[in-house]
N, C-alpha and C positions, 0 to 999 in steps of 0.2 A: 504494500500500500504506499502510497507516495506521501500521504500524511505522515506515516510513522517514520519514513526516513527522514522527513524535514524535523519532526519532532524531537528524534534522535541526535539531531544537529544543535538542538535547543531555539529551535524556530517555531513558534508557536501561532503567528499571526500571517496567514495566507488566504488568499482567497482567487478566484478567477472571473475573468469578464472577456467578453467577446473581442478579439483584435480590433474589429470594426467599431466599437465603442470609444477607442482609444485615440489619443492625439498623437499625430506623427512626429518623432525627433529627427529620424536620419532616412530620407527618403531611398536611398540606395538599399539600405538593410530591411527597409519596409518592402521595398518590390520583391526581394528575394522571398518572401513568406508565401505559402499558399494561402489560398482562399478560404475561407471558412475557419480560421484558425481562432483559439481561445488563449489567452495569455494568463498565467497563475503569478501572480504578484506575492512577493514574500518580504517580510521586513526583518533585519538582521539587527538587533538591539547590541550596543556596543558601550552604554554606560556603566563605567567602572566607580566603585568607591574609593577615594583617594586619588592619588596620582598628582603630579605637577600642574599646579595653576597656571603656569607659563605656557602650557601647550594646550590645544583645544581636544576636547576629549576623544576625537577620532584618529589625533596625532599621536596620542600618547600610548596608543596599541599598536598591534602589527595591521598591515594594510589588508583590509577587509576583501579583495580583490582574490588572494591566495586562500582565503577560507570559502568565500563563493565557489572558487573552482572544485573545490572539495565536496561542496554541497551538490552541484551540477553533476559531478562526475558519478557521484552516488546514484543520484535520480536518472541519469541516462542510462547507467548500467541496468537498472530495473526496467526501464523504458524499452530497452533491447530485447531483453528476455519476456517480459509480458506483452509487449505490442510490436512486434518485429515488422519493419517496412512501413511504420508511422512516423510523423515529422515530428521532429523534437529539435529545439534550440534553446540554448540559456543565455542571458546577458545580465551584467551588473555596470551599470555607469554607461559604457558605450552601448546603445539600445537603440531599437529602431523606434521605439514609443517613449513618450515624455514619461517618466518613472513616476514622479509626484502624482502627475494626473491621472494616471493608469491604476495607481494604488488607492488613491482617494476613490474613483469610482469601483475599484473592488471593495469598498467599503471599511478599509483597513486605517482610516483616518481622514481628518480634516485639512484643508490648504489653510495654511495660516497667512498672515499679512507679511509675514518674512520669506513668503514662496517657498517654505518647508511644507513636506507633510508632518501632521502632527496625531500623534497615535495616543489612545488613551491610557495605555499602560507605560507606554515608553517615551512619550511626548515626540519631539523631534529626533531624538539621538537612537537614528536607525539608519543603516543603508538599506537600499531598495534592490532587489534583484528581480527578475521574471524568467518565466518558463513559458515558452511558447509553442503548442502543439496543436495537432488535428484531431486531437481526442475530442469526442462531443462533450456535450453538457453531461450528459446522463453517465459517459464513462467517468468524467473527471468527479462527479459527484460520489459515485461509488467506490472512488479512490479516496475518499474522505475530504476533498478539497469544495470547501462551501462557494456558493455563487453571490457575487457581489450585484448590488442594483445596478451599477453602471452610470448613476447620477453622481453628482460632486457637492460635499457638504463643505462649509468654511468656518473657520473659527468666528468667534464673538467680536472681533476686529475690537479690541480693549485698546489696541494703540500703545502698549507699553514696549514692544520689540522696535518700533520705530523711535520712540522718544528716548530709549537706552542707547540706541546705534551711535558711537562717537562721531562717524562721518555722516549721518542722516541720509544713508542709502540704502536702508533696509526696506525691503518691499518694492524698490524700483529697479529698473533696468540698468541705472547707472552703477558702475563699478569702480570708477575712480574715488579714490579715498577709503575704498572697503577696506577694513585693516586686515581681512583674512587675504584680500589679493595683495596689498602692500607686502606681507610677510613672503608670498610665494614669487615677487618679482626677483628678476636675474640683474645682477649688476649692481651698481651703487644707487643708494636711495636719494632722494633730496632731502633737504633739511625738514621740510615738512612732513615728509613720509616717515622720517626717523623720529620725528617729535611725536606722531600718530602712534608708531611703534611703542614709543617708552610711555605714552599716556595708556594704551592698551596692556602694556607690560606683557606683551605676546612673542613668542618665539616663533610658533606657528599657528596659523588659524585665528578664528575669533566665535566665541560661544555666547557672547554676552546678548544676543536676540533671543537665544533658546533659553538662556538661565532665568531671564527675568520672565518668561512666558508663565502665565496661570496654569497652563497644562503640565509643565514642569515642574512647579512648586507641588501640584498635588499628586503627582506620580512619585516623587521624592518623600511626600508625607506617606503616602499608602506603600512606599517600599516595593511599587513594582516596576521604577525604572532600571533596577540594575540588571545586568546582563548576566545570564547563567553560562554562557559561552565560555569554556575554559580557554579559547583560543585567544580571546581579548584580555580575560581576568590574569593569565599567566605572563601575558607580554607587556602589561602595564610598566611604564616609565614612572617608579614611585619616589627614586632619589631625586638629585640635584640634577635637572637636565643641562646646565650650564656646565658641568662635568661630565656627565654621563654622556652626553652625545658626541662631543668632539673625541671621544676616546673611543668610540665604538668602530671595531674593524669593521670592512666592508660588507662582510657577509651578515653582520647583525644590522649593519645601517640600512642596507636595502629592503628590510624586512618592514619598515616603518614608511607610512605614506609621504612624510618630506622627502623620502630617496628619491621621488620622481623628478625633482628638480637637481639633484646631485646634492653636492655638499654646500656649495658657494652660499645660497640664499639662507638657509638655516644658520651656517655659522657666523654668516655676516649679522644676523638679527641676534643672536649671542653676543656679539662683541658690542653692537649697538647698546643692549640692554644691559650689560656689565661694565659700560662705560670704557672699554678698551678701544673702543673705534675712535674716540676722541684723543686718547692717548697716542694712539699709532699715527 
């Protein structure tokens, strides 16, 4: 059963909707899909207790793409045995479908003003993956996958995420000044960008709009927000990232999300926040 495989990996939020009900993210990938497919959206919770406050929660644990591959490989193996010659494709991040939109249509959460999917149990501290298949509605239900309504619900628009955003770009298409974007830029930062980094005290990423969200506060109070997935819990950077990250060997470094930009940006950010940039 597909649901048992997902549950075995610690994934308990999943549902399907027709691909035709979803918004397209990548035209080329979308064109490669057979007609009449369904998309199983799944949420991978990653919020861990503790960790370095200078790192976004997602950056303090191993890159979720590696974990998603393990999940998809296990489901694919089951598919090949149970449904030979049927269509199967899995995606995480680089997808034919808009992931937040699709997950909301599957009933896995609401769309927040910060443009993130917000789940009742995990708030917005989830990664989204999807499995696209030509299995029918009845076949998926028999596999333990619930059906989503196909419509989108939105948050209550309290405005806390927007008002808390240091650069006031939360909920807009504007990325200039976004703390998370600044941390990921290559090369030298301007004085204003370095000041923004110092103000946010961020080595990588930014969780401000997520932390102030009432859904997050409720999930923390209810203690549902914490991931049960060992992959994330065991890889958490709990010590001083100013010391730990520069000393990581290449094998350890490449397992973390900040590795996609190589060492330059994250180590530059560490120098700026530690004051060594000005000294040099």
